[in-house]
N, CA, C, O and the ligand as a Tripos MOL2 file, in Angstrom:
@<TRIPOS>MOLECULE
protein
  301   299    76     0     0
PROTEIN
NO_CHARGES

@<TRIPOS>ATOM
      1 N         -17.2080  213.3300  363.8260 N.3       1 MET1
      2 CA        -16.4320  214.5540  363.5150 C.3       1 MET1
      3 C         -14.9440  214.3200  363.7400 C.2       1 MET1
      4 O         -14.5320  213.7450  364.7480 O.2       1 MET1
      5 N         -14.1680  214.7700  362.8010 N.am      2 LEU2
      6 CA        -12.7230  214.6200  362.8720 C.3       2 LEU2
      7 C         -12.1530  215.4770  364.0100 C.2       2 LEU2
      8 O         -12.5580  216.6230  364.2040 O.2       2 LEU2
      9 N         -11.2250  214.9100  364.7400 N.am      3 LYS3
     10 CA        -10.5430  215.6480  365.8040 C.3       3 LYS3
     11 C          -9.1420  216.0400  365.3520 C.2       3 LYS3
     12 O          -8.5780  215.4490  364.4310 O.2       3 LYS3
     13 N          -8.5930  217.0540  366.0230 N.am      4 CYS4
     14 CA         -7.2540  217.5140  365.6680 C.3       4 CYS4
     15 C          -6.2470  216.3560  365.7140 C.2       4 CYS4
     16 O          -5.3480  216.2710  364.8770 O.2       4 CYS4
     17 N          -6.4080  215.4860  366.6840 N.am      5 ARG5
     18 CA         -5.4270  214.4040  366.8160 C.3       5 ARG5
     19 C          -5.5650  213.3940  365.6760 C.2       5 ARG5
     20 O          -4.6590  212.5890  365.4600 O.2       5 ARG5
     21 N          -6.6760  213.4240  364.9470 N.am      6 ASP6
     22 CA         -6.8560  212.5140  363.8170 C.3       6 ASP6
     23 C          -6.2650  213.0830  362.5300 C.2       6 ASP6
     24 O          -6.0650  212.3600  361.5540 O.2       6 ASP6
     25 N          -5.9900  214.3790  362.5410 N.am      7 VAL7
     26 CA         -5.6050  215.0490  361.3010 C.3       7 VAL7
     27 C          -4.2750  214.5620  360.7230 C.2       7 VAL7
     28 O          -4.1920  214.3750  359.5090 O.2       7 VAL7
     29 N          -3.2300  214.3470  361.5310 N.am      8 PRO8
     30 CA         -1.9600  213.9060  360.9190 C.3       8 PRO8
     31 C          -2.0990  212.6460  360.0690 C.2       8 PRO8
     32 O          -1.5750  212.5960  358.9560 O.2       8 PRO8
     33 N          -2.7890  211.6380  360.5700 N.am      9 ALA9
     34 CA         -2.9590  210.4010  359.8040 C.3       9 ALA9
     35 C          -3.7860  210.6410  358.5500 C.2       9 ALA9
     36 O          -3.4760  210.1170  357.4800 O.2       9 ALA9
     37 N          -4.8450  211.4420  358.6900 N.am     10 GLU10
     38 CA         -5.7020  211.7390  357.5450 C.3      10 GLU10
     39 C          -4.9340  212.5330  356.4930 C.2      10 GLU10
     40 O          -5.0810  212.3000  355.2930 O.2      10 GLU10
     41 N          -4.1120  213.4770  356.9610 N.am     11 ALA11
     42 CA         -3.3550  214.3170  356.0350 C.3      11 ALA11
     43 C          -2.3360  213.4850  355.2590 C.2      11 ALA11
     44 O          -2.1390  213.6960  354.0630 O.2      11 ALA11
     45 N          -1.7000  212.5570  355.9320 N.am     12 GLU12
     46 CA         -0.7260  211.7190  355.2390 C.3      12 GLU12
     47 C          -1.4090  210.8320  354.2060 C.2      12 GLU12
     48 O          -0.8850  210.6280  353.1110 O.2      12 GLU12
     49 N          -2.5720  210.3080  354.5530 N.am     13 ALA13
     50 CA         -3.3340  209.5070  353.5980 C.3      13 ALA13
     51 C          -3.7540  210.3610  352.4060 C.2      13 ALA13
     52 O          -3.7310  209.9060  351.2630 O.2      13 ALA13
     53 N          -4.1400  211.6090  352.6910 N.am     14 LEU14
     54 CA         -4.5320  212.5220  351.6220 C.3      14 LEU14
     55 C          -3.3740  212.7480  350.6550 C.2      14 LEU14
     56 O          -3.5360  212.6610  349.4380 O.2      14 LEU14
     57 N          -2.2040  213.0400  351.2220 N.am     15 LEU15
     58 CA         -1.0490  213.3330  350.3780 C.3      15 LEU15
     59 C          -0.5920  212.0990  349.6220 C.2      15 LEU15
     60 O           0.0350  212.2120  348.5680 O.2      15 LEU15
     61 N          -0.8980  210.9300  350.1460 N.am     16 ASP16
     62 CA         -0.5880  209.6830  349.4510 C.3      16 ASP16
     63 C          -1.6710  209.3220  348.4370 C.2      16 ASP16
     64 O          -1.5470  208.3330  347.7150 O.2      16 ASP16
     65 N          -2.7310  210.1240  348.3850 N.am     17 GLY17
     66 CA         -3.8280  209.8380  347.4820 C.3      17 GLY17
     67 C          -4.6590  208.6530  347.9050 C.2      17 GLY17
     68 O          -5.2840  207.9920  347.0750 O.2      17 GLY17
     69 N          -4.6670  208.3820  349.2050 N.am     18 GLU18
     70 CA         -5.3580  207.1990  349.7160 C.3      18 GLU18
     71 C          -6.6030  207.5380  350.5190 C.2      18 GLU18
     72 O          -7.1630  206.6790  351.2000 O.2      18 GLU18
     73 N          -7.0350  208.7990  350.4370 N.am     19 LEU19
     74 CA         -8.1690  209.2040  351.2530 C.3      19 LEU19
     75 C          -9.4540  209.1130  350.4330 C.2      19 LEU19
     76 O          -9.5400  209.6520  349.3300 O.2      19 LEU19
     77 N         -10.4450  208.4270  350.9850 N.am     20 SER20
     78 CA        -11.7240  208.3080  350.2870 C.3      20 SER20
     79 C         -12.4420  209.6550  350.2810 C.2      20 SER20
     80 O         -12.0780  210.5610  351.0300 O.2      20 SER20
     81 N         -13.4530  209.7800  349.4400 N.am     21 LEU21
     82 CA        -14.1750  211.0500  349.3120 C.3      21 LEU21
     83 C         -14.7600  211.4860  350.6540 C.2      21 LEU21
     84 O         -14.6480  212.6520  351.0320 O.2      21 LEU21
     85 N         -15.3790  210.5580  351.3660 N.am     22 GLY22
     86 CA        -15.9970  210.9000  352.6430 C.3      22 GLY22
     87 C         -14.9890  211.4000  353.6490 C.2      22 GLY22
     88 O         -15.2340  212.3860  354.3440 O.2      22 GLY22
     89 N         -13.8520  210.7240  353.7310 N.am     23 ARG23
     90 CA        -12.8190  211.1330  354.6820 C.3      23 ARG23
     91 C         -12.1850  212.4500  354.2560 C.2      23 ARG23
     92 O         -11.8080  213.2660  355.0960 O.2      23 ARG23
     93 N         -12.0680  212.6550  352.9320 N.am     24 ARG24
     94 CA        -11.4950  213.9020  352.4450 C.3      24 ARG24
     95 C         -12.4070  215.0860  352.7930 C.2      24 ARG24
     96 O         -11.9320  216.1520  353.1850 O.2      24 ARG24
     97 N         -13.7140  214.8850  352.6430 N.am     25 MET25
     98 CA        -14.6470  215.9530  352.9790 C.3      25 MET25
     99 C         -14.5890  216.2600  354.4720 C.2      25 MET25
    100 O         -14.6540  217.4220  354.8710 O.2      25 MET25
    101 N         -14.4690  215.2310  355.2900 N.am     26 ALA26
    102 CA        -14.3800  215.4420  356.7330 C.3      26 ALA26
    103 C         -13.1210  216.2260  357.0810 C.2      26 ALA26
    104 O         -13.1370  217.1070  357.9400 O.2      26 ALA26
    105 N         -12.0330  215.8900  356.3980 N.am     27 LEU27
    106 CA        -10.7720  216.5920  356.6300 C.3      27 LEU27
    107 C         -10.8880  218.0540  356.1980 C.2      27 LEU27
    108 O         -10.4520  218.9540  356.9150 O.2      27 LEU27
    109 N         -11.4770  218.2830  355.0270 N.am     28 ARG28
    110 CA        -11.6080  219.6560  354.5430 C.3      28 ARG28
    111 C         -12.5170  220.4700  355.4510 C.2      28 ARG28
    112 O         -12.2720  221.6540  355.6850 O.2      28 ARG28
    113 N         -13.5600  219.8380  355.9570 N.am     29 LEU29
    114 CA        -14.4570  220.5320  356.8830 C.3      29 LEU29
    115 C         -13.6860  220.9200  358.1430 C.2      29 LEU29
    116 O         -13.8330  222.0300  358.6550 O.2      29 LEU29
    117 N         -12.8700  220.0010  358.6320 N.am     30 HIS30
    118 CA        -12.0870  220.3000  359.8250 C.3      30 HIS30
    119 C         -11.1040  221.4390  359.5450 C.2      30 HIS30
    120 O         -10.9470  222.3470  360.3610 O.2      30 HIS30
    121 N         -10.4500  221.3820  358.3930 N.am     31 LEU31
    122 CA         -9.4810  222.4210  358.0410 C.3      31 LEU31
    123 C         -10.1600  223.7750  357.9030 C.2      31 LEU31
    124 O          -9.5810  224.8150  358.2170 O.2      31 LEU31
    125 N         -11.4150  223.7400  357.4200 N.am     32 PHE32
    126 CA        -12.1740  224.9780  357.2650 C.3      32 PHE32
    127 C         -12.3740  225.6500  358.6190 C.2      32 PHE32
    128 O         -12.3620  226.8760  358.7220 O.2      32 PHE32
    129 N         -12.5580  224.8380  359.6530 N.am     33 MET33
    130 CA        -12.8610  225.3750  360.9790 C.3      33 MET33
    131 C         -11.6190  225.5470  361.8460 C.2      33 MET33
    132 O         -11.6740  226.2400  362.8620 O.2      33 MET33
    133 N         -10.5170  224.9400  361.4710 N.am     34 CYS34
    134 CA         -9.3890  224.8250  362.3900 C.3      34 CYS34
    135 C          -8.0990  225.3670  361.7670 C.2      34 CYS34
    136 O          -7.4760  224.7030  360.9380 O.2      34 CYS34
    137 N          -7.7140  226.5450  362.1620 N.am     35 GLY35
    138 CA         -6.5160  227.1770  361.6340 C.3      35 GLY35
    139 C          -5.2520  226.4180  362.0080 C.2      35 GLY35
    140 O          -4.2980  226.3820  361.2310 O.2      35 GLY35
    141 N          -5.2370  225.8190  363.1750 N.am     36 ASN36
    142 CA         -4.0520  225.0610  363.5900 C.3      36 ASN36
    143 C          -3.7650  223.9210  362.6330 C.2      36 ASN36
    144 O          -2.6170  223.7000  362.2480 O.2      36 ASN36
    145 N          -4.7930  223.2060  362.2520 N.am     37 CYS37
    146 CA         -4.6060  222.0590  361.3610 C.3      37 CYS37
    147 C          -4.3090  222.5190  359.9370 C.2      37 CYS37
    148 O          -3.5890  221.8460  359.2000 O.2      37 CYS37
    149 N          -4.8740  223.6870  359.5470 N.am     38 ARG38
    150 CA         -4.5050  224.2310  358.2350 C.3      38 ARG38
    151 C          -3.0080  224.4910  358.1860 C.2      38 ARG38
    152 O          -2.3430  224.1550  357.2060 O.2      38 ARG38
    153 N          -2.4810  225.0950  359.2560 N.am     39 ARG39
    154 CA         -1.0400  225.3530  359.3140 C.3      39 ARG39
    155 C          -0.2570  224.0510  359.3080 C.2      39 ARG39
    156 O           0.7710  223.9350  358.6400 O.2      39 ARG39
    157 N          -0.7510  223.0780  360.0560 N.am     40 TYR40
    158 CA         -0.0670  221.7970  360.1140 C.3      40 TYR40
    159 C           0.0330  221.1750  358.7220 C.2      40 TYR40
    160 O           1.0970  220.7110  358.3100 O.2      40 TYR40
    161 N          -1.0980  221.1730  358.0010 N.am     41 LEU41
    162 CA         -1.1210  220.5420  356.6830 C.3      41 LEU41
    163 C          -0.2210  221.2890  355.7030 C.2      41 LEU41
    164 O           0.4330  220.6870  354.8520 O.2      41 LEU41
    165 N          -0.2010  222.6220  355.8430 N.am     42 ARG42
    166 CA          0.6440  223.4380  354.9830 C.3      42 ARG42
    167 C           2.1170  223.0790  355.2080 C.2      42 ARG42
    168 O           2.8870  222.9320  354.2580 O.2      42 ARG42
    169 N           2.4850  222.9420  356.4710 N.am     43 GLN43
    170 CA          3.8740  222.5950  356.7900 C.3      43 GLN43
    171 C           4.2020  221.1970  356.3080 C.2      43 GLN43
    172 O           5.3000  220.9470  355.8100 O.2      43 GLN43
    173 N           3.2510  220.2830  356.4540 N.am     44 LEU44
    174 CA          3.4710  218.9120  356.0130 C.3      44 LEU44
    175 C           3.7150  218.8680  354.5060 C.2      44 LEU44
    176 O           4.6220  218.1850  354.0300 O.2      44 LEU44
    177 N           2.8890  219.6100  353.7630 N.am     45 ARG45
    178 CA          3.0610  219.6420  352.3100 C.3      45 ARG45
    179 C           4.3960  220.2510  351.9230 C.2      45 ARG45
    180 O           5.0430  219.7980  350.9780 O.2      45 ARG45
    181 N           4.8060  221.2760  352.6530 N.am     46 GLN46
    182 CA          6.0970  221.8930  352.3450 C.3      46 GLN46
    183 C           7.2270  220.9170  352.6020 C.2      46 GLN46
    184 O           8.1860  220.8490  351.8330 O.2      46 GLN46
    185 N           7.1160  220.1690  353.6720 N.am     47 LEU47
    186 CA          8.1150  219.1480  353.9710 C.3      47 LEU47
    187 C           8.2050  218.1410  352.8390 C.2      47 LEU47
    188 O           9.2910  217.6930  352.4740 O.2      47 LEU47
    189 N           7.0630  217.7950  352.2960 N.am     48 LEU48
    190 CA          7.0270  216.7780  351.2460 C.3      48 LEU48
    191 C           7.2950  217.3740  349.8680 C.2      48 LEU48
    192 O           7.3820  216.6420  348.8820 O.2      48 LEU48
    193 N           7.4260  218.6930  349.7940 N.am     49 GLY49
    194 CA          7.6800  219.3470  348.5230 C.3      49 GLY49
    195 C           6.5250  219.2320  347.5580 C.2      49 GLY49
    196 O           6.7310  219.2300  346.3440 O.2      49 GLY49
    197 N           5.3070  219.1380  348.0760 N.am     50 ALA50
    198 CA          4.1430  218.9170  347.2260 C.3      50 ALA50
    199 C           3.5730  220.2110  346.6700 C.2      50 ALA50
    200 O           2.7030  220.1750  345.8000 O.2      50 ALA50
    201 N           4.0440  221.3500  347.1520 N.am     51 VAL51
    202 CA          3.5390  222.6240  346.6660 C.3      51 VAL51
    203 C           4.4730  223.1420  345.5750 C.2      51 VAL51
    204 O           5.6430  223.4160  345.8410 O.2      51 VAL51
    205 N           3.9670  223.2760  344.3590 N.am     52 PRO52
    206 CA          4.8240  223.6450  343.2260 C.3      52 PRO52
    207 C           5.4710  225.0160  343.4070 C.2      52 PRO52
    208 O           6.6700  225.1710  343.1730 O.2      52 PRO52
    209 N           4.6930  226.0010  343.8180 N.am     53 HIS53
    210 CA          5.2360  227.3520  343.9540 C.3      53 HIS53
    211 C           5.1550  227.7650  345.4140 C.2      53 HIS53
    212 O           4.2200  228.4330  345.8540 O.2      53 HIS53
    213 N           6.1480  227.3510  346.1250 N.am     54 MET54
    214 CA          6.1370  227.5070  347.5670 C.3      54 MET54
    215 C           6.4910  228.9370  347.9640 C.2      54 MET54
    216 O           7.5440  229.4500  347.5850 O.2      54 MET54
    217 N           5.6210  229.5650  348.7160 N.am     55 HIS55
    218 CA          5.9920  230.8760  349.2450 C.3      55 HIS55
    219 C           5.6960  230.9850  350.7270 C.2      55 HIS55
    220 O           5.8310  232.0600  351.3110 O.2      55 HIS55
    221 N           5.2920  229.8800  351.3410 N.am     56 GLY56
    222 CA          5.1960  229.8230  352.7910 C.3      56 GLY56
    223 C           4.0360  230.5790  353.3930 C.2      56 GLY56
    224 O           3.9040  230.6220  354.6160 O.2      56 GLY56
    225 N           3.1960  231.1720  352.5790 N.am     57 ASP57
    226 CA          2.0830  231.9290  353.1330 C.3      57 ASP57
    227 C           0.8440  231.7360  352.2680 C.2      57 ASP57
    228 O           0.1980  232.7010  351.8600 O.2      57 ASP57
    229 N           0.5270  230.4840  351.9980 N.am     58 ALA58
    230 CA         -0.5930  230.1610  351.1270 C.3      58 ALA58
    231 C          -1.9130  230.5780  351.7580 C.2      58 ALA58
    232 O          -2.1160  230.3900  352.9580 O.2      58 ALA58
    233 N          -2.8020  231.1360  350.9640 N.am     59 SER59
    234 CA         -4.1380  231.4630  351.4400 C.3      59 SER59
    235 C          -4.9550  230.1790  351.5410 C.2      59 SER59
    236 O          -4.5750  229.1430  350.9950 O.2      59 SER59
    237 N          -6.0650  230.2590  352.2360 N.am     60 ASP60
    238 CA         -6.9340  229.0910  352.3500 C.3      60 ASP60
    239 C          -7.4040  228.6270  350.9730 C.2      60 ASP60
    240 O          -7.5680  227.4320  350.7280 O.2      60 ASP60
    241 N          -7.6150  229.5880  350.0860 N.am     61 GLU61
    242 CA         -8.0520  229.2530  348.7340 C.3      61 GLU61
    243 C          -6.9760  228.4210  348.0280 C.2      61 GLU61
    244 O          -7.2770  227.4470  347.3380 O.2      61 GLU61
    245 N          -5.7330  228.8230  348.2140 N.am     62 GLU62
    246 CA         -4.6340  228.0810  347.5970 C.3      62 GLU62
    247 C          -4.4980  226.6920  348.2000 C.2      62 GLU62
    248 O          -4.2430  225.7180  347.4920 O.2      62 GLU62
    249 N          -4.6730  226.6120  349.5200 N.am     63 VAL63
    250 CA         -4.6320  225.3100  350.1760 C.3      63 VAL63
    251 C          -5.6820  224.3950  349.5530 C.2      63 VAL63
    252 O          -5.4200  223.2310  349.2500 O.2      63 VAL63
    253 N          -6.8760  224.9550  349.3720 N.am     64 ASP64
    254 CA         -7.9620  224.1700  348.7960 C.3      64 ASP64
    255 C          -7.6270  223.7430  347.3730 C.2      64 ASP64
    256 O          -7.9210  222.6200  346.9630 O.2      64 ASP64
    257 N          -7.0140  224.6480  346.6300 N.am     65 LYS65
    258 CA         -6.6470  224.3490  345.2550 C.3      65 LYS65
    259 C          -5.6270  223.2020  345.2050 C.2      65 LYS65
    260 O          -5.7210  222.3030  344.3690 O.2      65 LYS65
    261 N          -4.6610  223.2570  346.1130 N.am     66 VAL66
    262 CA         -3.6460  222.2080  346.1520 C.3      66 VAL66
    263 C          -4.2730  220.8770  346.5400 C.2      66 VAL66
    264 O          -3.9220  219.8290  345.9980 O.2      66 VAL66
    265 N          -5.2030  220.9330  347.4830 N.am     67 LEU67
    266 CA         -5.8620  219.7010  347.9040 C.3      67 LEU67
    267 C          -6.5800  219.0420  346.7350 C.2      67 LEU67
    268 O          -6.4580  217.8350  346.5270 O.2      67 LEU67
    269 N          -7.3290  219.8360  345.9710 N.am     68 SER68
    270 CA         -8.0580  219.2460  344.8530 C.3      68 SER68
    271 C          -7.1010  218.8510  343.7370 C.2      68 SER68
    272 O          -7.3460  217.8830  343.0180 O.2      68 SER68
    273 N          -6.0160  219.5950  343.5940 N.am     69 HIS69
    274 CA         -5.0010  219.2550  342.6030 C.3      69 HIS69
    275 C          -4.3880  217.8970  342.9210 C.2      69 HIS69
    276 O          -4.2150  217.0530  342.0420 O.2      69 HIS69
    277 N          -4.0670  217.7050  344.1930 N.am     70 LEU70
    278 CA         -3.5020  216.4200  344.6130 C.3      70 LEU70
    279 C          -4.4730  215.2880  344.2960 C.2      70 LEU70
    280 O          -4.0870  214.2150  343.8320 O.2      70 LEU70
    281 N          -5.7420  215.5670  344.5630 N.am     71 HIS71
    282 CA         -6.7380  214.5350  344.3110 C.3      71 HIS71
    283 C          -6.8170  214.1840  342.8320 C.2      71 HIS71
    284 O          -6.8850  213.0100  342.4690 O.2      71 HIS71
    285 N          -6.8060  215.2150  341.9720 N.am     72 ASP72
    286 CA         -6.9060  214.9850  340.5350 C.3      72 ASP72
    287 C          -5.8210  214.0600  340.0210 C.2      72 ASP72
    288 O          -6.0450  213.2890  339.0880 O.2      72 ASP72
    289 N          -4.6410  214.1360  340.6310 N.am     73 HIS73
    290 CA         -3.5210  213.3660  340.1330 C.3      73 HIS73
    291 C          -3.3440  212.0410  340.8610 C.2      73 HIS73
    292 O          -2.3690  211.3230  340.6410 O.2      73 HIS73
    293 N          -4.2960  211.7280  341.7300 N.am     74 SER74
    294 CA         -4.1680  210.4860  342.4920 C.3      74 SER74
    295 C          -4.9020  209.3370  341.8170 C.2      74 SER74
    296 O          -4.8990  208.2130  342.3180 O.2      74 SER74
    297 N          -5.5400  209.6200  340.6670 N.am     75 HIS75
    298 CA         -6.2900  208.5510  339.9980 C.3      75 HIS75
    299 C          -5.7840  208.3560  338.5800 C.2      75 HIS75
    300 O          -6.2910  207.5000  337.8560 O.2      75 HIS75
    301 ZN         -7.7040  220.8450  364.1490 Zn       76 ZN76
@<TRIPOS>BOND
     1     1     2 1
     2     2     3 1
     3     3     4 2
     4     3     5 am
     5     5     6 1
     6     6     7 1
     7     7     8 2
     8     7     9 am
     9     9    10 1
    10    10    11 1
    11    11    12 2
    12    11    13 am
    13    13    14 1
    14    14    15 1
    15    15    16 2
    16    15    17 am
    17    17    18 1
    18    18    19 1
    19    19    20 2
    20    19    21 am
    21    21    22 1
    22    22    23 1
    23    23    24 2
    24    23    25 am
    25    25    26 1
    26    26    27 1
    27    27    28 2
    28    27    29 am
    29    29    30 1
    30    30    31 1
    31    31    32 2
    32    31    33 am
    33    33    34 1
    34    34    35 1
    35    35    36 2
    36    35    37 am
    37    37    38 1
    38    38    39 1
    39    39    40 2
    40    39    41 am
    41    41    42 1
    42    42    43 1
    43    43    44 2
    44    43    45 am
    45    45    46 1
    46    46    47 1
    47    47    48 2
    48    47    49 am
    49    49    50 1
    50    50    51 1
    51    51    52 2
    52    51    53 am
    53    53    54 1
    54    54    55 1
    55    55    56 2
    56    55    57 am
    57    57    58 1
    58    58    59 1
    59    59    60 2
    60    59    61 am
    61    61    62 1
    62    62    63 1
    63    63    64 2
    64    63    65 am
    65    65    66 1
    66    66    67 1
    67    67    68 2
    68    67    69 am
    69    69    70 1
    70    70    71 1
    71    71    72 2
    72    71    73 am
    73    73    74 1
    74    74    75 1
    75    75    76 2
    76    75    77 am
    77    77    78 1
    78    78    79 1
    79    79    80 2
    80    79    81 am
    81    81    82 1
    82    82    83 1
    83    83    84 2
    84    83    85 am
    85    85    86 1
    86    86    87 1
    87    87    88 2
    88    87    89 am
    89    89    90 1
    90    90    91 1
    91    91    92 2
    92    91    93 am
    93    93    94 1
    94    94    95 1
    95    95    96 2
    96    95    97 am
    97    97    98 1
    98    98    99 1
    99    99   100 2
   100    99   101 am
   101   101   102 1
   102   102   103 1
   103   103   104 2
   104   103   105 am
   105   105   106 1
   106   106   107 1
   107   107   108 2
   108   107   109 am
   109   109   110 1
   110   110   111 1
   111   111   112 2
   112   111   113 am
   113   113   114 1
   114   114   115 1
   115   115   116 2
   116   115   117 am
   117   117   118 1
   118   118   119 1
   119   119   120 2
   120   119   121 am
   121   121   122 1
   122   122   123 1
   123   123   124 2
   124   123   125 am
   125   125   126 1
   126   126   127 1
   127   127   128 2
   128   127   129 am
   129   129   130 1
   130   130   131 1
   131   131   132 2
   132   131   133 am
   133   133   134 1
   134   134   135 1
   135   135   136 2
   136   135   137 am
   137   137   138 1
   138   138   139 1
   139   139   140 2
   140   139   141 am
   141   141   142 1
   142   142   143 1
   143   143   144 2
   144   143   145 am
   145   145   146 1
   146   146   147 1
   147   147   148 2
   148   147   149 am
   149   149   150 1
   150   150   151 1
   151   151   152 2
   152   151   153 am
   153   153   154 1
   154   154   155 1
   155   155   156 2
   156   155   157 am
   157   157   158 1
   158   158   159 1
   159   159   160 2
   160   159   161 am
   161   161   162 1
   162   162   163 1
   163   163   164 2
   164   163   165 am
   165   165   166 1
   166   166   167 1
   167   167   168 2
   168   167   169 am
   169   169   170 1
   170   170   171 1
   171   171   172 2
   172   171   173 am
   173   173   174 1
   174   174   175 1
   175   175   176 2
   176   175   177 am
   177   177   178 1
   178   178   179 1
   179   179   180 2
   180   179   181 am
   181   181   182 1
   182   182   183 1
   183   183   184 2
   184   183   185 am
   185   185   186 1
   186   186   187 1
   187   187   188 2
   188   187   189 am
   189   189   190 1
   190   190   191 1
   191   191   192 2
   192   191   193 am
   193   193   194 1
   194   194   195 1
   195   195   196 2
   196   195   197 am
   197   197   198 1
   198   198   199 1
   199   199   200 2
   200   199   201 am
   201   201   202 1
   202   202   203 1
   203   203   204 2
   204   203   205 am
   205   205   206 1
   206   206   207 1
   207   207   208 2
   208   207   209 am
   209   209   210 1
   210   210   211 1
   211   211   212 2
   212   211   213 am
   213   213   214 1
   214   214   215 1
   215   215   216 2
   216   215   217 am
   217   217   218 1
   218   218   219 1
   219   219   220 2
   220   219   221 am
   221   221   222 1
   222   222   223 1
   223   223   224 2
   224   223   225 am
   225   225   226 1
   226   226   227 1
   227   227   228 2
   228   227   229 am
   229   229   230 1
   230   230   231 1
   231   231   232 2
   232   231   233 am
   233   233   234 1
   234   234   235 1
   235   235   236 2
   236   235   237 am
   237   237   238 1
   238   238   239 1
   239   239   240 2
   240   239   241 am
   241   241   242 1
   242   242   243 1
   243   243   244 2
   244   243   245 am
   245   245   246 1
   246   246   247 1
   247   247   248 2
   248   247   249 am
   249   249   250 1
   250   250   251 1
   251   251   252 2
   252   251   253 am
   253   253   254 1
   254   254   255 1
   255   255   256 2
   256   255   257 am
   257   257   258 1
   258   258   259 1
   259   259   260 2
   260   259   261 am
   261   261   262 1
   262   262   263 1
   263   263   264 2
   264   263   265 am
   265   265   266 1
   266   266   267 1
   267   267   268 2
   268   267   269 am
   269   269   270 1
   270   270   271 1
   271   271   272 2
   272   271   273 am
   273   273   274 1
   274   274   275 1
   275   275   276 2
   276   275   277 am
   277   277   278 1
   278   278   279 1
   279   279   280 2
   280   279   281 am
   281   281   282 1
   282   282   283 1
   283   283   284 2
   284   283   285 am
   285   285   286 1
   286   286   287 1
   287   287   288 2
   288   287   289 am
   289   289   290 1
   290   290   291 1
   291   291   292 2
   292   291   293 am
   293   293   294 1
   294   294   295 1
   295   295   296 2
   296   295   297 am
   297   297   298 1
   298   298   299 1
   299   299   300 2
@<TRIPOS>SUBSTRUCTURE
     1 MET1         2 RESIDUE 1 A MET
     2 LEU2         6 RESIDUE 1 A LEU
     3 LYS3        10 RESIDUE 1 A LYS
     4 CYS4        14 RESIDUE 1 A CYS
     5 ARG5        18 RESIDUE 1 A ARG
     6 ASP6        22 RESIDUE 1 A ASP
     7 VAL7        26 RESIDUE 1 A VAL
     8 PRO8        30 RESIDUE 1 A PRO
     9 ALA9        34 RESIDUE 1 A ALA
    10 GLU10       38 RESIDUE 1 A GLU
    11 ALA11       42 RESIDUE 1 A ALA
    12 GLU12       46 RESIDUE 1 A GLU
    13 ALA13       50 RESIDUE 1 A ALA
    14 LEU14       54 RESIDUE 1 A LEU
    15 LEU15       58 RESIDUE 1 A LEU
    16 ASP16       62 RESIDUE 1 A ASP
    17 GLY17       66 RESIDUE 1 A GLY
    18 GLU18       70 RESIDUE 1 A GLU
    19 LEU19       74 RESIDUE 1 A LEU
    20 SER20       78 RESIDUE 1 A SER
    21 LEU21       82 RESIDUE 1 A LEU
    22 GLY22       86 RESIDUE 1 A GLY
    23 ARG23       90 RESIDUE 1 A ARG
    24 ARG24       94 RESIDUE 1 A ARG
    25 MET25       98 RESIDUE 1 A MET
    26 ALA26      102 RESIDUE 1 A ALA
    27 LEU27      106 RESIDUE 1 A LEU
    28 ARG28      110 RESIDUE 1 A ARG
    29 LEU29      114 RESIDUE 1 A LEU
    30 HIS30      118 RESIDUE 1 A HIS
    31 LEU31      122 RESIDUE 1 A LEU
    32 PHE32      126 RESIDUE 1 A PHE
    33 MET33      130 RESIDUE 1 A MET
    34 CYS34      134 RESIDUE 1 A CYS
    35 GLY35      138 RESIDUE 1 A GLY
    36 ASN36      142 RESIDUE 1 A ASN
    37 CYS37      146 RESIDUE 1 A CYS
    38 ARG38      150 RESIDUE 1 A ARG
    39 ARG39      154 RESIDUE 1 A ARG
    40 TYR40      158 RESIDUE 1 A TYR
    41 LEU41      162 RESIDUE 1 A LEU
    42 ARG42      166 RESIDUE 1 A ARG
    43 GLN43      170 RESIDUE 1 A GLN
    44 LEU44      174 RESIDUE 1 A LEU
    45 ARG45      178 RESIDUE 1 A ARG
    46 GLN46      182 RESIDUE 1 A GLN
    47 LEU47      186 RESIDUE 1 A LEU
    48 LEU48      190 RESIDUE 1 A LEU
    49 GLY49      194 RESIDUE 1 A GLY
    50 ALA50      198 RESIDUE 1 A ALA
    51 VAL51      202 RESIDUE 1 A VAL
    52 PRO52      206 RESIDUE 1 A PRO
    53 HIS53      210 RESIDUE 1 A HIS
    54 MET54      214 RESIDUE 1 A MET
    55 HIS55      218 RESIDUE 1 A HIS
    56 GLY56      222 RESIDUE 1 A GLY
    57 ASP57      226 RESIDUE 1 A ASP
    58 ALA58      230 RESIDUE 1 A ALA
    59 SER59      234 RESIDUE 1 A SER
    60 ASP60      238 RESIDUE 1 A ASP
    61 GLU61      242 RESIDUE 1 A GLU
    62 GLU62      246 RESIDUE 1 A GLU
    63 VAL63      250 RESIDUE 1 A VAL
    64 ASP64      254 RESIDUE 1 A ASP
    65 LYS65      258 RESIDUE 1 A LYS
    66 VAL66      262 RESIDUE 1 A VAL
    67 LEU67      266 RESIDUE 1 A LEU
    68 SER68      270 RESIDUE 1 A SER
    69 HIS69      274 RESIDUE 1 A HIS
    70 LEU70      278 RESIDUE 1 A LEU
    71 HIS71      282 RESIDUE 1 A HIS
    72 ASP72      286 RESIDUE 1 A ASP
    73 HIS73      290 RESIDUE 1 A HIS
    74 SER74      294 RESIDUE 1 A SER
    75 HIS75      298 RESIDUE 1 A HIS
    76 ZN76       301 GROUP 0 **** ****
């Protein structure tokens, strides 16, 4: 099981499109259960400018959409 301290490295790999399916699912499962890491990932994406329409208060559904969007464009 992914721990909070593992999330920063996993999130950076995700945003770089370097996360395998298994690791991505583990990350998403963790984000589903952990609001702190959801906020962390949201802030990280904002820092990287990866969110096209940034409004600083993305719903979990939007976070999920961005995650899958990032994945679609990583191949
Ligand atoms: Zn966490």
